[in-house]
C-alpha positions in Angstrom: -26.8 -21.0 0.8 -23.8 -20.8 -1.5 -21.8 -17.5 -1.2 -22.7 -15.1 -4.0 -19.4 -13.6 -5.0 -15.6 -14.0 -5.0 -13.1 -11.8 -3.2 -10.0 -10.4 -4.9 -7.2 -9.0 -2.7 -4.4 -7.0 -4.5 -1.1 -5.8 -3.1 -0.3 -2.4 -4.6 3.5 -1.6 -4.8 5.2 -3.9 -7.3 1.9 -5.8 -8.0 -0.3 -3.1 -9.5 2.6 -0.8 -10.1 5.9 -1.3 -11.8 7.9 -0.2 -8.7 7.5 0.8 -5.0 5.9 4.2 -4.7 6.6 5.0 -1.0 10.0 6.8 -1.6 8.5 8.6 -4.6 5.7 10.0 -2.5 8.0 11.1 0.4 10.2 13.0 -2.2 7.0 14.5 -3.7 5.4 15.6 -0.5 8.2 16.6 1.8 9.1 20.3 1.7 12.2 21.0 -0.3 14.2 22.2 2.6 13.3 19.0 4.5 14.5 16.8 1.6 17.9 18.4 1.6 18.9 17.5 5.2 16.5 14.5 5.4 18.4 12.7 2.7 21.6 13.0 4.6 19.9 11.9 7.8 18.3 8.8 6.3 21.3 7.7 4.2 22.8 5.4 6.9 19.5 3.7 7.4 19.1 3.3 3.6 22.6 1.7 3.4 21.7 -0.6 6.3 18.5 -1.6 4.6 20.3 -2.5 1.4 22.7 -4.5 3.4 19.9 -6.3 5.2 20.8 -4.8 8.6 17.8 -2.4 8.8 14.2 -3.5 8.4 11.9 -1.9 5.9 9.5 -1.2 8.8 12.1 1.0 10.5 13.2 2.7 7.3 9.6 3.7 6.4 8.8 4.9 9.9 12.0 7.0 9.9 11.2 8.5 6.4 7.7 9.4 7.5 9.0 11.1 10.7 11.8 13.0 8.8 9.9 13.8 5.6 6.3 14.4 6.7 6.3 15.2 10.4 4.7 18.6 11.0 3.2 18.9 7.5 -0.4 20.4 7.6 -2.9 17.7 7.1 -4.8 19.6 4.4 -1.5 20.1 2.5 -0.6 16.5 2.9 -3.9 15.3 1.4 -3.6 17.8 -1.5 -0.1 16.5 -2.3 -1.5 13.0 -2.1 -4.3 13.8 -4.5 -1.8 15.3 -6.9 0.6 12.4 -6.6 -2.2 9.9 -7.3 -3.2 11.6 -10.5 0.2 12.7 -11.9 2.5 9.9 -10.8 0.6 6.7 -9.9 -1.2 6.6 -13.2 2.1 6.4 -15.1 3.3 3.4 -13.1 0.4 0.9 -13.5 0.9 -2.6 -14.9 -1.7 -2.9 -17.8 -2.0 -6.6 -17.3 -2.8 -6.3 -13.6 -5.3 -3.5 -14.2 -6.9 -5.8 -16.8 -7.1 -8.5 -14.2 -8.8 -6.1 -11.8 -11.3 -5.2 -14.5 -11.9 -9.0 -15.1 -12.8 -9.4 -11.4 -15.1 -6.5 -11.4 -16.9 -7.7 -14.5 -17.5 -11.0 -12.7 -19.1 -9.1 -9.8 -16.2 -9.9 -7.4 -15.4 -7.7 -4.5 -12.0 -6.1 -5.1 -9.8 -4.7 -2.3 -6.3 -3.2 -2.4 -4.3 -4.3 0.7 -1.1 -2.3 1.0 1.7 -0.9 3.1 1.4 2.3 1.0 0.0 5.5 2.7 -3.7 6.4 2.5 -2.7 10.0 1.6 -2.2 9.0 -2.0 -3.6 5.5 -2.2 -7.1 6.5 -1.0 -7.6 9.0 -3.8 -6.2 6.6 -6.4 -8.6 3.8 -5.2 -11.6 6.2 -5.3 -10.7 7.1 -8.8 -10.7 3.4 -9.8 -13.7 2.4 -7.7 -11.7 0.1 -5.4 -11.9 -0.6 -1.7 -8.8 -0.1 0.4 -7.0 -1.4 3.5 -3.6 0.4 4.0 -1.2 2.2 6.3 -2.3 5.5 7.8 -0.6 8.4 9.4 -1.5 10.0 12.7 -2.6 13.6 12.9 -2.2 16.0 15.9 -3.5 19.5 16.0 -4.1 19.6 12.2 -0.6 18.4 11.3 1.0 15.0 10.6 2.6 13.9 13.8 5.4 12.0 12.0 4.1 8.6 13.2 1.9 5.9 11.9 -1.7 5.5 13.1 -1.5 1.9 14.3 0.7 -0.7 12.8 2.1 -0.5 9.3 0.0 -2.6 6.9 2.7 -5.1 6.1 3.3 -8.9 6.3 1.0 -10.5 8.9 -0.8 -7.2 9.5 -2.2 -7.4 5.9 -3.9 -10.7 6.7 -5.0 -9.4 10.1 -6.6 -6.3 8.6 -8.5 -8.4 6.0 -9.7 -10.9 8.7 -10.8 -8.0 10.9 -12.7 -6.2 8.2 -14.4 -9.2 6.4 -16.1 -12.5 7.1 -14.0 -14.6 4.7 -16.6 -17.4 4.7 -19.0 -15.1 3.0 -17.1 -15.5 -0.3 -17.2 -18.4 -2.7 -13.5 -18.2 -3.6 -10.7 -15.8 -2.5 -8.0 -14.6 -5.0 -4.9 -12.8 -3.8 -2.1 -11.1 -5.7 1.4 -10.1 -4.4 5.0 -9.7 -5.4 7.1 -9.9 -2.2 7.6 -12.0 0.9 5.6 -9.3 2.8 2.6 -10.5 0.9 2.8 -14.2 1.9 0.4 -13.8 4.8 -2.1 -12.3 2.4 -1.6 -15.0 -0.1 -2.2 -17.7 2.5 -5.8 -16.5 2.8 -6.6 -17.3 -0.8 -7.8 -20.3 -2.7 -6.1 -18.9 -5.7 -2.8 -17.0 -5.0 -0.7 -15.3 -7.6 2.9 -14.2 -7.0 4.6 -12.0 -9.5 2.1 -13.2 -12.1 2.6 -16.9 -11.4 0.5 -19.4 -9.3 1.9 -19.4 -5.7 2.2 -22.3 -3.3 4.1 -22.0 -0.1 
């Protein structure tokens, strides 16, 4: 029997949005006092990242530990809900949102696959009726531990998450959309891959 529907996989930061949202959320959610000394503490890592000497993986993990470690879980979720409604909605690419709507009108299954944090991406996806695979933070005794829960959802982990969650053979065609080298593994899963709005071939 021929598969009934297509699958559409969308990166979030830089693909659906006009820029990366991770640093915006850390600034939004971290307590003010934490931001003051946290900026100084993270500055050497940020400089190293811009020079290519520090990985994005390490920079994100450090920012989570410094900015969000110890934050009550309920407060973190509340700040994520507020960020999703007040900030993310101002950063969306209209042409990509139109493409998501096109897939949904066709009856395709649409999933956001992102390194972004579930604290703010989950409420945004619920608001837009989209499924989600993304990075999550660990909680200990009702507070954010300052660590990720499992691997960050970047690069090869994006493809691994999709393959673990879905039977790709159940779909007639797979479409994938990304904007950075971290999306290449996701794009390789697709019959139709789009990179920064253009057809992609490795």
